[in-house]
C-alpha positions as CSV (number, residue, x, y, z in Angstrom):
1,M,-14.8,15.3,-20.0
2,K,-13.6,14.7,-16.4
3,F,-12.2,11.6,-14.9
4,K,-11.9,10.7,-11.2
5,M,-9.2,8.3,-9.9
6,I,-10.9,5.6,-7.8
7,H,-8.3,3.0,-7.1
8,E,-4.8,1.5,-7.7
9,N,-4.1,-2.2,-7.8
10,Y,-1.1,-4.0,-6.2
11,N,-0.7,-7.8,-6.6
12,V,0.4,-9.3,-3.3
13,S,1.9,-12.7,-2.2
14,D,0.4,-12.8,1.3
15,L,-2.9,-11.0,1.6
16,D,-3.2,-11.2,5.4
17,Q,0.3,-9.8,5.8
18,S,-0.4,-7.0,3.4
19,I,-3.7,-6.0,5.0
20,K,-2.0,-6.0,8.4
21,F,0.9,-3.8,7.1
22,Y,-1.5,-1.2,5.4
23,N,-3.6,-1.1,8.5
24,E,-0.7,-0.5,10.8
25,A,1.4,1.8,8.6
26,L,-1.3,3.9,6.9
27,D,-4.5,3.2,8.8
28,L,-6.2,1.7,5.8
29,H,-9.0,-0.7,6.4
30,E,-10.9,-3.2,4.3
31,V,-14.0,-1.7,2.7
32,R,-15.0,-4.6,0.5
33,R,-13.8,-8.0,-0.8
34,K,-14.4,-10.2,-3.9
35,T,-13.5,-13.9,-3.5
36,T,-13.5,-16.5,-6.2
37,D,-11.8,-20.0,-6.4
38,D,-8.8,-18.3,-8.3
39,F,-8.3,-15.0,-6.6
40,I,-9.2,-12.6,-3.7
41,I,-9.5,-8.9,-4.2
42,V,-9.6,-6.6,-1.1
43,Y,-10.2,-2.9,-1.3
44,L,-8.6,-0.7,1.4
45,S,-9.4,2.9,2.2
46,N,-9.8,5.4,5.1
47,D,-12.1,8.1,6.1
48,V,-9.9,10.9,4.7
49,S,-10.3,10.0,1.0
50,D,-12.6,7.9,-1.2
51,F,-9.6,6.6,-3.1
52,E,-9.0,2.9,-2.7
53,L,-6.0,0.6,-2.8
54,E,-6.9,-2.7,-4.4
55,L,-4.9,-5.7,-3.2
56,T,-5.1,-8.8,-5.4
57,W,-4.0,-12.2,-4.3
58,L,-3.8,-14.9,-7.1
59,K,-4.1,-18.5,-6.0
60,D,-1.7,-19.7,-8.7
61,H,1.1,-17.1,-8.1
62,P,2.7,-18.0,-4.8
63,Q,6.1,-16.5,-5.6
64,P,7.1,-12.9,-5.1
65,Y,6.3,-10.5,-7.9
66,N,9.0,-9.0,-10.0
67,L,8.6,-5.2,-9.7
68,G,11.4,-4.4,-12.0
69,E,13.3,-1.3,-11.0
70,C,10.4,-0.1,-8.8
71,E,10.3,3.3,-10.5
72,F,6.7,4.0,-9.3
73,H,5.0,4.8,-6.0
74,L,1.7,5.7,-4.4
75,A,1.9,8.9,-2.5
76,F,0.3,9.7,0.9
77,Q,0.3,13.0,2.8
78,A,0.4,12.7,6.5
79,E,-1.3,15.2,8.8
80,D,1.6,14.9,11.2
81,Y,4.8,14.2,9.3
82,E,7.0,13.8,12.4
83,A,4.6,11.3,14.0
84,A,4.2,9.4,10.8
85,H,8.0,9.3,10.3
86,K,8.6,8.1,13.8
87,K,6.0,5.3,13.5
88,H,7.4,4.1,10.1
89,K,11.0,4.2,11.5
90,E,9.9,2.1,14.5
91,M,8.2,-0.3,12.0
92,G,11.5,-0.6,10.1
93,C,9.7,0.1,6.7
94,I,11.4,3.3,5.6
95,C,13.4,2.5,2.5
96,F,14.5,5.9,1.2
97,E,14.6,9.5,2.6
98,N,15.1,12.8,1.0
99,E,15.3,15.3,3.8
100,A,15.9,18.3,1.5
101,M,12.5,17.6,-0.2
102,G,10.8,16.7,3.1
103,I,9.8,13.2,1.9
104,Y,10.5,9.6,2.6
105,F,9.3,6.3,1.2
106,I,8.1,3.2,3.1
107,V,8.1,-0.3,1.5
108,D,5.3,-2.8,1.9
109,P,5.8,-6.6,2.3
110,D,5.8,-7.1,-1.5
111,G,8.3,-4.3,-2.3
112,Y,5.9,-1.5,-3.4
113,W,7.0,2.0,-2.4
114,L,4.6,4.3,-0.7
């Protein structure tokens, strides 16, 4: 039996701010949305992959989310590492670098590492 990964969910405090961040930092755009009286779910993706990032905004959760020790991340591979690094450095969202491994992490407005 085979399983295909299709999306990952992050709960966010400010949906518009998060959408703007993911669009600017990673060129992700909204592909669909589900809106109810209690929540809004927005799916983001790009034309490189069919994997989606699901952003969930809950009406009754206005405070920041407790992400614990943040020992998780969502990985992206950039076609041009140097250009991506320069862009993220200019945005001020790089939170950790490991030059020996050739990786760095950026952090979104809610504290998720990417």
